[in-house]
C-alpha positions in Angstrom: 46.3 -146.9 79.5 45.6 -149.4 76.8 46.1 -147.6 73.5 49.3 -147.7 71.8 51.8 -145.2 70.0 50.1 -141.4 69.4 47.0 -142.8 70.8 49.0 -143.8 74.1 50.8 -140.7 74.3 47.5 -138.5 73.8 46.1 -140.2 76.7 49.3 -139.8 78.9 49.1 -136.1 77.9 45.4 -135.7 79.7 46.5 -137.7 82.4 49.1 -134.8 82.6 47.0 -131.9 81.7 44.6 -133.5 84.9 47.2 -132.9 87.3 46.6 -129.1 86.8 50.2 -127.5 86.8 52.2 -126.6 83.7 55.3 -128.1 85.2 55.0 -131.8 86.9 57.7 -133.7 88.4 58.2 -137.7 87.4 56.8 -138.8 90.5 53.4 -137.0 89.9 53.2 -138.3 86.5 53.9 -141.6 87.6 51.5 -141.4 90.4 49.0 -139.9 88.2 49.0 -143.4 86.0 51.6 -142.8 83.4 53.9 -145.8 83.1 57.6 -144.9 83.4 58.1 -146.3 80.1 55.6 -144.3 78.8 57.1 -141.1 80.2 60.2 -141.7 78.8 59.2 -142.8 75.2 57.1 -139.6 75.2 60.4 -137.6 76.1 62.3 -139.3 73.4 60.0 -138.4 70.9 59.7 -135.1 72.0 55.8 -135.2 73.3 56.8 -134.2 76.5 59.6 -131.8 77.5 62.2 -132.4 80.2 63.1 -128.9 81.8 65.4 -130.7 84.5 66.1 -134.1 86.1 62.7 -135.2 86.9 60.7 -132.1 85.9 58.6 -132.1 83.0 56.2 -130.1 80.8 53.8 -130.3 77.7 55.1 -128.4 74.7 52.2 -126.1 75.0 53.1 -125.4 78.8 57.0 -124.5 78.2 57.4 -121.7 81.0 58.2 -118.0 80.0 60.2 -117.9 83.3 61.7 -121.3 83.1 64.6 -120.9 85.0 62.8 -119.3 88.2 60.0 -122.0 87.7 62.5 -124.9 87.7 64.3 -123.3 91.0 61.3 -122.7 92.9 59.7 -126.0 92.1 63.0 -127.9 93.2 64.1 -125.6 96.1 61.0 -124.4 97.7 63.1 -122.4 100.5 64.6 -120.7 97.9 63.7 -116.5 97.6 64.7 -114.9 94.1 66.6 -112.0 95.2 69.0 -109.0 94.5 69.8 -108.9 89.9 66.9 -111.4 89.1 64.3 -110.1 91.8 65.3 -106.5 89.9 64.6 -108.1 86.2 61.5 -109.4 87.8 60.0 -106.2 89.1 61.5 -104.3 85.9 63.7 -102.4 87.8 67.3 -103.0 85.7 68.2 -103.1 82.1 70.3 -105.7 83.7 69.9 -109.3 82.0 70.6 -111.8 84.7 73.1 -114.5 83.4 72.0 -117.2 86.7 69.0 -117.1 89.0 70.2 -115.3 92.2 68.7 -117.2 95.3 68.6 -116.6 99.2 68.7 -119.3 101.2 68.6 -119.6 105.0 71.9 -120.1 106.8 72.2 -124.1 107.4 70.1 -124.9 104.5 71.2 -127.3 101.7 73.2 -126.2 98.9 71.2 -126.8 95.9 72.7 -129.3 93.0 71.4 -128.1 89.6 72.8 -128.6 86.3 70.7 -126.3 84.7 69.7 -123.0 85.2 73.2 -121.5 86.8 72.5 -119.9 90.3 73.9 -117.6 92.4 73.6 -118.6 96.4 73.2 -115.7 99.0 72.9 -117.2 102.5 70.7 -114.8 104.5 69.8 -115.0 108.2 66.9 -114.4 110.6 64.9 -111.2 109.0 67.1 -110.8 106.5 66.2 -114.0 105.0 62.2 -114.0 106.3 61.1 -110.6 105.8 60.0 -108.7 102.2 58.8 -112.4 101.0 56.4 -112.2 98.3 54.7 -115.2 96.4 53.9 -115.0 92.9 52.2 -117.1 90.7 54.4 -117.6 87.4 53.1 -120.6 84.9 50.8 -121.8 87.6 54.0 -122.2 89.9 54.1 -120.5 93.3 57.3 -118.5 93.2 59.0 -116.9 96.2 60.2 -113.2 95.2 61.4 -110.5 97.6 59.5 -107.3 97.2 60.9 -104.2 95.5 61.9 -102.6 98.7 63.4 -105.5 100.1 65.2 -105.8 96.9 66.8 -102.3 96.7 68.2 -102.8 100.4 69.8 -106.1 99.0 71.4 -104.9 96.3 72.9 -101.8 98.5 74.1 -104.8 101.0 75.9 -106.2 97.9 76.7 -103.4 96.3 80.4 -104.1 95.9 79.7 -107.2 94.2 76.8 -105.7 91.9 78.4 -102.0 91.2 76.6 -98.9 92.3 75.6 -98.0 89.0 72.9 -100.9 89.0 72.0 -100.0 92.5 71.3 -96.7 91.4 69.7 -97.6 88.5 67.0 -99.5 90.5 66.4 -96.9 93.1 65.8 -93.8 90.3 63.5 -96.4 88.3 61.5 -97.1 91.6 61.3 -93.8 92.2 59.8 -93.0 89.1 57.2 -95.4 89.8 53.7 -94.4 91.3 53.9 -97.3 93.9 57.5 -95.6 95.7 57.2 -95.8 99.2 60.2 -94.6 100.8 58.5 -95.6 104.5 59.1 -99.3 103.5 62.2 -98.7 101.6 63.8 -97.4 105.1 62.4 -100.5 107.2 64.0 -102.9 104.9 67.4 -100.7 105.0 67.3 -101.5 108.8 66.6 -104.9 108.1 69.8 -105.2 106.2 71.7 -103.2 108.2 72.4 -100.6 105.3 70.0 -97.7 106.5 73.2 -95.3 106.9 74.3 -96.1 103.7 71.4 -95.8 101.9 70.2 -92.4 103.9 72.2 -89.8 101.9 71.0 -91.6 98.4 67.4 -91.3 99.9 67.4 -87.8 100.9 68.7 -86.8 97.3 65.3 -88.4 95.8 63.0 -87.2 98.2 
């Protein structure tokens, strides 16, 4: 890159756009040919936005679901769950104050200054079943399905409060894609089938 000043930044922006993702790591940017000094100058002058340590985006690509995409980029094993998954699936009136994620037991504990995260450790099928992959701002984000999320909420009902859990269940019942068979399946996986049974019977 032989240009200087604004020209250098514009050239760097084109290189970053060619990477093909709305959010990119410092490593990706540097490997694509942008000098580290140029990257940091762009950051300091607002030509590129630092979302988290080592994670950047151009001003036109600020993610709508920034918190989720940061977590997904930094920790590929993390699955969006509980209240954050309810919010994504539009099954709650609550506004999450942190990103709730599920990790398999034994996985390294994430260390992020931002966004705040709530970590839940799941084992075996409780972690691996019901994972969906959604493209959010060109980033693959793992999120539990609606039915798995509701079963998880029943499992953590004492922390969430039954009002939130039942609100989600009623909102799901009102949808055209309501599927009691899937709810029962994940209730068994999460070992809350006996707890969920009377609530499901009232809805059917």
